[in-house]
C-alpha positions as CSV (number, residue, x, y, z in Angstrom):
1,M,4.1,-30.9,-22.5
2,S,4.8,-29.1,-25.7
3,L,8.4,-29.9,-26.6
4,S,10.7,-29.1,-29.5
5,D,13.7,-31.4,-29.9
6,T,15.7,-30.8,-33.0
7,G,19.2,-31.6,-34.2
8,A,21.8,-34.0,-32.9
9,G,24.9,-33.6,-30.8
10,L,25.6,-31.3,-27.8
11,P,22.2,-30.9,-26.0
12,V,21.3,-27.3,-25.5
13,V,18.2,-26.5,-23.4
14,F,17.3,-23.2,-24.9
15,Q,14.2,-21.5,-23.4
16,H,12.1,-18.6,-24.8
17,G,11.1,-15.3,-23.2
18,L,7.9,-14.4,-21.4
19,G,4.8,-14.9,-23.5
20,A,6.8,-16.4,-26.4
21,D,7.2,-20.0,-27.4
22,Q,9.7,-22.3,-29.2
23,T,9.4,-20.3,-32.4
24,Q,11.4,-17.5,-30.8
25,C,14.1,-20.0,-30.0
26,A,14.1,-21.6,-33.4
27,E,14.8,-18.4,-35.2
28,A,17.6,-17.4,-32.8
29,F,19.4,-20.7,-32.5
30,P,22.4,-21.4,-34.7
31,S,22.1,-24.0,-37.5
32,N,25.6,-25.4,-37.0
33,P,25.8,-29.2,-37.1
34,G,26.6,-31.0,-33.8
35,L,24.0,-29.1,-31.8
36,R,20.7,-30.5,-30.4
37,R,18.1,-27.9,-29.3
38,V,15.6,-28.8,-26.6
39,T,12.9,-26.2,-25.9
40,L,9.8,-26.6,-23.6
41,N,6.9,-24.2,-24.2
42,C,6.3,-22.5,-20.9
43,P,4.0,-22.6,-19.1
44,A,3.9,-26.3,-19.7
45,R,1.2,-26.6,-17.0
46,K,-1.6,-24.3,-15.8
47,A,-0.6,-24.5,-12.2
48,R,-0.5,-21.1,-10.5
49,P,1.2,-19.0,-9.4
50,F,3.6,-19.2,-12.4
51,S,7.2,-19.0,-11.4
52,I,10.7,-19.3,-12.9
53,A,11.5,-22.0,-10.4
54,G,8.4,-23.9,-11.5
55,F,9.4,-23.5,-15.2
56,A,12.9,-24.7,-14.4
57,A,11.5,-27.8,-12.7
58,D,9.3,-28.4,-15.8
59,V,12.4,-28.2,-18.0
60,L,14.3,-30.7,-15.9
61,E,11.3,-33.1,-16.1
62,A,11.3,-32.7,-19.9
63,C,15.0,-33.4,-20.1
64,D,14.5,-36.5,-18.0
65,S,11.7,-37.7,-20.3
66,L,14.1,-37.3,-23.3
67,G,17.0,-39.0,-21.6
68,V,19.0,-35.7,-21.6
69,G,21.4,-35.9,-18.7
70,R,23.9,-33.0,-19.0
71,F,23.3,-30.0,-21.2
72,V,24.1,-26.4,-21.9
73,A,21.4,-24.2,-20.3
74,G,20.4,-21.1,-22.2
75,G,17.6,-18.9,-23.3
76,I,16.2,-15.5,-24.1
77,S,15.0,-13.1,-21.3
78,M,12.9,-15.3,-19.1
79,G,14.6,-18.2,-20.7
80,A,18.0,-16.8,-19.5
81,A,16.6,-16.6,-15.9
82,I,15.4,-20.3,-16.1
83,A,18.9,-21.2,-17.3
84,L,20.6,-19.4,-14.5
85,R,18.3,-21.1,-12.0
86,L,19.2,-24.5,-13.5
87,A,22.9,-23.8,-13.3
88,V,22.6,-23.1,-9.5
89,A,20.0,-25.7,-8.7
90,V,21.6,-28.7,-10.6
91,P,25.2,-27.7,-11.3
92,D,26.2,-31.3,-12.0
93,R,24.0,-31.3,-15.1
94,V,24.8,-27.9,-16.6
95,L,27.8,-27.8,-19.0
96,G,27.6,-24.1,-19.8
97,L,25.4,-21.1,-19.9
98,A,24.1,-19.1,-22.9
99,L,22.2,-16.1,-21.6
100,V,20.6,-13.9,-24.2
101,R,19.1,-10.5,-23.2
102,P,18.7,-11.3,-19.5
103,A,16.0,-9.4,-17.7
104,W,17.0,-10.3,-14.2
105,L,20.2,-10.5,-12.1
106,W,19.0,-12.1,-8.9
107,E,16.5,-9.7,-7.5
108,A,12.7,-10.4,-7.8
109,A,10.4,-7.9,-9.5
110,P,13.0,-5.6,-11.2
111,A,11.7,-2.2,-12.2
112,T,12.3,-2.9,-15.8
113,L,9.6,-5.5,-15.8
114,R,6.9,-3.2,-14.5
115,P,5.5,-2.7,-18.0
116,Y,4.4,-6.4,-18.0
117,A,2.6,-5.8,-14.7
118,E,0.9,-2.8,-16.2
119,V,-0.3,-4.8,-19.2
120,A,-1.6,-7.5,-16.8
121,A,-3.5,-4.8,-14.8
122,A,-5.0,-3.3,-18.0
123,L,-6.2,-6.7,-19.2
124,R,-7.8,-7.4,-15.8
125,A,-9.4,-3.9,-15.5
126,H,-10.6,-3.3,-19.0
127,G,-10.3,-6.5,-21.1
128,P,-8.3,-6.9,-24.3
129,R,-9.6,-4.1,-26.5
130,A,-10.1,-1.3,-24.0
131,G,-7.0,-2.4,-22.1
132,R,-4.9,-2.0,-25.2
133,V,-6.2,1.5,-25.7
134,A,-5.6,2.4,-22.0
135,F,-2.0,1.0,-22.0
136,A,-1.1,2.4,-25.4
137,G,-2.2,5.9,-24.3
138,G,-0.1,5.8,-21.1
139,A,3.3,7.2,-20.2
140,T,5.0,3.8,-20.3
141,A,4.0,3.2,-23.9
142,A,5.0,6.7,-24.9
143,R,8.5,6.2,-23.4
144,L,9.0,2.9,-25.0
145,A,7.8,4.1,-28.4
146,R,10.8,6.5,-28.3
147,A,13.4,4.4,-26.6
148,A,12.6,0.8,-27.3
149,P,9.9,0.2,-29.9
150,D,10.5,-3.5,-30.0
151,N,9.7,-3.7,-26.3
152,L,6.4,-1.8,-27.0
153,A,5.4,-4.0,-29.9
154,S,5.9,-7.1,-27.7
155,L,3.8,-5.7,-24.9
156,L,1.0,-4.7,-27.2
157,S,0.9,-8.2,-28.7
158,F,-0.4,-9.5,-25.3
159,F,-3.7,-7.8,-25.9
160,D,-4.3,-9.9,-29.0
161,R,-4.1,-13.3,-27.2
162,A,-6.9,-15.7,-27.1
163,D,-6.8,-16.2,-23.3
164,P,-6.6,-12.7,-21.7
165,D,-7.2,-14.0,-18.1
166,G,-4.4,-16.6,-18.4
167,T,-2.1,-14.0,-20.0
168,A,-2.7,-11.5,-17.2
169,H,-1.9,-14.2,-14.6
170,L,1.3,-15.2,-16.5
171,L,2.6,-11.6,-16.9
172,A,1.8,-10.6,-13.3
173,D,3.3,-13.7,-11.7
174,I,6.6,-13.6,-13.7
175,A,7.0,-9.8,-13.5
176,A,6.9,-10.2,-9.7
177,D,9.3,-13.2,-9.6
178,G,13.0,-13.7,-9.9
179,P,15.5,-16.5,-10.7
180,G,15.7,-17.5,-7.0
181,V,19.5,-17.4,-6.9
182,T,21.9,-15.3,-4.8
183,P,25.0,-13.3,-5.8
184,A,27.1,-15.8,-3.8
185,Q,25.7,-18.8,-5.8
186,V,26.3,-17.0,-9.1
187,A,29.9,-16.2,-8.0
188,R,30.4,-20.0,-7.4
189,L,29.5,-21.0,-11.0
190,R,32.3,-22.7,-12.8
191,V,31.1,-23.3,-16.3
192,P,31.7,-21.6,-19.6
193,A,29.2,-18.7,-20.0
194,L,28.2,-16.3,-22.7
195,V,26.0,-13.3,-21.9
196,V,24.5,-11.4,-24.8
197,G,23.1,-7.9,-24.6
198,Q,21.8,-5.2,-26.9
199,A,21.1,-1.5,-26.9
200,R,17.7,0.2,-27.4
201,D,16.1,-2.3,-24.9
202,E,14.6,-1.0,-21.7
203,V,13.2,-4.4,-20.5
204,H,16.7,-6.0,-21.0
205,P,19.1,-3.2,-20.4
206,I,22.5,-3.8,-21.8
207,Q,24.0,-2.6,-18.4
208,L,22.2,-5.5,-16.7
209,A,23.7,-8.0,-19.2
210,R,27.2,-6.6,-18.6
211,A,26.7,-6.8,-14.8
212,L,25.6,-10.4,-15.1
213,A,28.6,-11.3,-17.2
214,D,30.8,-9.6,-14.6
215,A,29.1,-11.6,-11.8
216,I,29.7,-15.0,-13.5
217,P,33.4,-16.0,-13.2
218,G,35.1,-16.2,-16.6
219,A,31.9,-15.2,-18.5
220,T,32.1,-13.6,-21.9
221,F,30.0,-10.6,-22.8
222,A,28.8,-10.0,-26.4
223,E,26.9,-7.1,-27.7
224,V,24.7,-7.7,-30.8
225,V,22.9,-5.5,-33.2
226,P,19.7,-4.2,-31.5
227,K,16.5,-6.0,-32.6
228,A,14.8,-2.6,-32.7
229,S,17.2,-1.4,-35.3
230,D,17.3,-4.4,-37.7
231,K,15.7,-7.7,-36.7
232,A,17.3,-9.7,-39.4
233,R,20.8,-8.5,-38.6
234,H,20.1,-9.0,-34.9
235,L,19.2,-12.6,-35.4
236,A,22.1,-13.3,-37.7
237,D,24.5,-11.7,-35.2
238,L,23.0,-13.7,-32.3
239,R,23.2,-17.0,-34.2
240,D,26.8,-16.3,-35.0
241,R,27.7,-15.5,-31.4
242,L,25.8,-18.5,-30.0
243,G,27.2,-20.9,-32.6
244,A,30.8,-20.0,-31.9
245,F,30.3,-20.3,-28.2
246,L,28.5,-23.6,-28.3
247,L,31.0,-25.2,-30.7
248,E,33.8,-24.4,-28.3
249,I,31.9,-26.5,-25.7
250,A,30.8,-29.3,-28.0
251,P,34.2,-31.2,-28.4
252,S,34.5,-31.5,-24.6
């Protein structure tokens, strides 16, 4: 397993988005003292099909290997879905939730993730170079270029990866998956929760983040500067929001 375990204090299992790694978490996580960030690079194994439930199980195994019993569960996009899965599956171990730019409520295969499936199909049908040309020339890319350029840049980056077959499997499997939780289970959560959303994002619509915050009892919703507008300000805003939330939990 490829693990990042940094800092000391309140354990925060903070997971990255689809196709990213711990680098994404490192730049988004607050530098406040008293916080320990644990991130597992997913997929930690090559077992297929890939799934959010499988990644959540891998994260728990990693926590056990580190001796981390109770923790705040959080993450970005797919990482937020993993965190939500953990909060429902092992509620006795989750102290709080920090869900950044969620891409799912509870339904599998949301329409907003179809671009990932399109990238997977282009990779399989044409390979990396021709697949990029085909996807970049399509209607989805044209729409995202106007409305959510950061989403488009992320999708195009998948064509540059060293393992196109593995990338296609990962994207297709996760785009068709879901957190494996129900509305009733989410409504029974009783932990501090922060849900962070942003505008100019079609993969992680701000309306979805608001809806998830409304579904979790007592959750706080926070809107941050869109990454597509100013990445540096986005990250600074995100770190401030996360830091304030986590330090409220730390003393308890």
